[in-house]
C-alpha positions in Angstrom: 0.0 0.0 0.0 1.4 3.4 -1.0 1.1 6.3 1.4 -1.9 6.7 3.8 -4.8 4.4 4.2 -7.7 5.7 2.0 -11.0 4.2 3.2 -13.0 5.0 0.0 -10.3 3.6 -2.3 -10.2 0.4 -0.2 -14.0 0.0 -0.3 -14.0 0.5 -4.0 -11.2 -2.1 -4.4 -13.2 -4.6 -2.2 -16.3 -4.1 -4.3 -14.4 -4.6 -7.6 -12.5 -7.6 -6.2 -15.6 -9.2 -4.8 -13.9 -9.4 -1.4 -16.5 -7.1 0.4 -18.1 -8.8 3.3 -21.6 -10.1 2.5 -23.2 -8.4 5.5 -21.8 -5.1 4.3 -22.9 -5.8 0.7 -26.5 -6.4 1.7 -27.0 -3.0 3.2 -27.3 -1.0 -0.1 -29.9 -3.5 -1.3 -31.8 -3.0 1.9 -31.7 0.7 1.5 -32.9 0.6 -2.1 -35.8 -1.7 -1.4 -37.0 0.1 1.8 -40.3 1.9 1.7 -39.3 4.3 4.5 -35.9 5.4 5.8 -35.8 6.8 9.3 -32.5 8.5 10.2 -32.1 8.7 14.0 -29.3 10.5 15.7 -28.8 12.0 19.1 -29.5 15.7 19.7 -26.8 17.9 21.2 -28.2 20.8 23.1 -31.4 20.6 21.0 -29.5 20.9 17.8 -28.0 18.7 15.0 -24.8 16.7 15.4 -21.7 18.7 14.6 -21.0 16.9 11.3 -24.5 17.8 10.0 -24.3 21.3 11.3 -20.9 21.8 9.7 -22.2 20.6 6.4 -25.3 22.8 6.4 -23.2 25.8 7.6 -20.6 25.3 4.9 -23.3 25.0 2.2 -25.2 28.1 3.3 -22.0 30.1 3.7 -20.8 29.2 0.2 -24.2 30.1 -1.3 -24.2 33.4 0.5 -20.7 34.2 -0.7 -21.6 33.2 -4.3 -24.7 35.5 -4.2 -22.6 38.4 -2.9 -20.0 37.9 -5.5 -22.6 37.8 -8.3 -24.3 40.9 -6.9 -21.0 42.8 -6.9 -20.2 41.7 -10.4 -23.7 42.6 -11.7 -23.7 46.1 -10.1 -20.1 46.7 -11.1 -21.0 45.9 -14.7 -24.0 48.2 -14.5 -21.9 51.1 -13.1 -19.3 50.7 -15.7 -20.1 52.6 -18.9 -19.3 51.5 -22.4 -15.8 53.0 -22.2 -15.1 51.2 -18.9 -15.7 54.4 -16.8 -18.4 55.3 -14.4 -21.9 55.6 -15.9 -24.8 57.5 -14.3 -27.3 55.6 -16.4 -25.9 52.3 -15.0 -26.3 53.6 -11.4 -29.9 54.5 -12.2 -30.6 51.0 -13.6 -28.9 49.4 -10.6 -31.0 51.5 -8.1 -34.2 50.7 -10.0 -33.4 47.0 -10.0 -32.8 47.1 -6.2 -35.9 49.2 -5.8 -38.0 46.6 -7.6 -36.4 43.5 -6.1 -36.6 44.6 -2.5 -40.4 45.0 -2.3 -40.8 41.8 -4.4 -38.7 39.7 -2.1 -40.4 41.2 0.9 -43.8 40.3 -0.5 -42.7 36.8 -1.3 -41.2 36.2 2.1 -44.5 37.4 3.7 -46.5 35.0 1.5 -44.2 31.9 1.7 -42.8 32.0 5.2 -45.1 30.7 8.0 -46.2 33.1 10.7 -45.9 32.1 14.4 
């Protein structure tokens, strides 16, 4: 074996070689034929386990950063005029876009989000 032990590579090798334990090999079939799958895990301080919380946090954070980068790129392109300089018309278009999107997202959140 070269270097460090790699669990996924060893599992793939065992599947390809046919040396995977039969008890382990039965589990995917059980999952695929199940009508219902219940995932049970302990709660830590009325929250998710750290690994699930970290995954959700990483996903939401990357989406937030992507949205911010797209917004900066969009408004930067609106502000830049045809010659690459500042454009007052581009600023007006950007402000009109924000002025239209803000009430629209506010109305959608009031409609779609449940009220307590």
